[in-house]
C-alpha positions in Angstrom: -0.4 -0.1 0.0 1.4 3.5 -0.5 0.7 7.1 0.3 -2.7 7.2 -1.9 -4.2 4.1 -0.6 -5.5 3.3 3.0 -6.8 -0.2 4.2 -10.3 -0.1 4.9 -10.9 -2.7 7.6 -14.9 -3.4 7.0 -14.2 -3.7 3.4 -11.2 -5.9 3.7 -9.3 -3.6 0.8 -7.2 -0.9 0.6 -9.3 2.2 -1.0 -8.1 4.9 -2.7 -7.2 7.8 -0.3 -6.7 11.1 -2.0 -5.6 14.3 0.0 -6.0 16.8 -3.1 -8.2 16.8 -6.4 -7.4 14.7 -8.9 -6.7 17.3 -11.4 -3.6 18.5 -9.1 -2.0 15.0 -9.0 0.9 14.6 -11.6 0.2 12.6 -14.7 3.0 9.7 -13.2 0.9 9.8 -10.0 -2.5 9.5 -11.8 -1.2 6.9 -13.4 0.2 5.0 -10.6 -2.9 5.4 -8.9 -5.2 4.0 -11.6 -2.3 1.2 -11.6 -2.8 0.4 -7.9 -6.2 1.2 -8.2 -6.5 -1.8 -11.3 -4.4 -4.3 -9.0 -6.9 -4.0 -6.3 -10.0 -4.5 -8.0 -8.9 -7.4 -9.4 -9.3 -8.9 -5.6 -12.7 -7.3 -5.3 -14.6 -10.4 -6.7 -12.6 -13.1 -4.6 -13.4 -10.9 -1.1 -16.6 -11.0 -2.3 -16.9 -14.4 -2.6 -15.5 -14.9 0.8 -18.2 -13.1 2.1 -20.9 -14.8 0.2 -19.6 -18.1 1.8 -20.0 -16.6 5.3 -23.3 -15.7 4.7 -24.1 -18.9 3.3 -22.9 -20.6 6.3 -24.9 -18.0 8.5 -28.1 -18.6 6.6 -27.3 -22.3 7.4 -27.2 -21.7 11.3 -30.3 -19.2 11.1 -32.5 -22.1 9.4 -31.4 -24.1 12.5 -31.7 -21.9 15.2 -34.4 -21.7 17.8 -33.2 -19.1 20.0 -35.1 -15.5 18.9 -32.0 -13.1 20.2 -29.5 -15.3 18.2 -31.7 -15.4 15.4 -31.6 -11.7 15.6 -28.1 -11.2 15.9 -27.1 -13.9 12.6 -29.7 -11.8 10.5 -28.4 -8.5 11.6 -24.6 -10.1 11.0 -26.3 -11.1 7.4 -27.5 -7.9 7.0 -23.8 -6.3 7.3 -21.9 -8.2 5.3 -24.6 -7.8 2.4 -23.7 -4.3 3.0 -20.3 -4.8 2.7 -20.7 -6.6 -0.5 -22.8 -3.8 -2.0 -20.0 -1.2 -1.1 -17.1 -3.6 -2.5 -19.5 -3.5 -5.6 -19.4 0.2 -6.0 -15.5 0.5 -5.4 -15.0 -2.4 -8.0 -17.6 -0.1 -10.6 -15.1 2.9 -10.3 -12.7 2.7 -12.9 -11.3 6.2 -14.5 -13.5 8.5 -12.3 -11.4 7.3 -9.3 -10.6 11.0 -8.7 -14.1 12.4 -8.2 -15.3 9.3 -6.2 -12.2 9.2 -3.6 -11.9 12.8 -2.8 -13.7 13.0 0.2 
């Protein structure tokens, strides 16, 4: 990871963290950012697959769960994992417009 990316523990991947507007970066830095982002983007489908496995395990546990409180907890965990997957897909769709997406 470099100065342009920070690990997002919730998502489980580094995400861009730009300290200035996209246009203020040199062409070389823009290219380096995009190159690194494409490497990270390539790992997102694998991360999503990992989370989907966990969801499937929790859904299986939920189908056998008789304790209402535990069922609610499992549902909450499944919802959070689904939210993470949704966010990962949003990041995955971020291509050349990375500058406008990440400047927060």
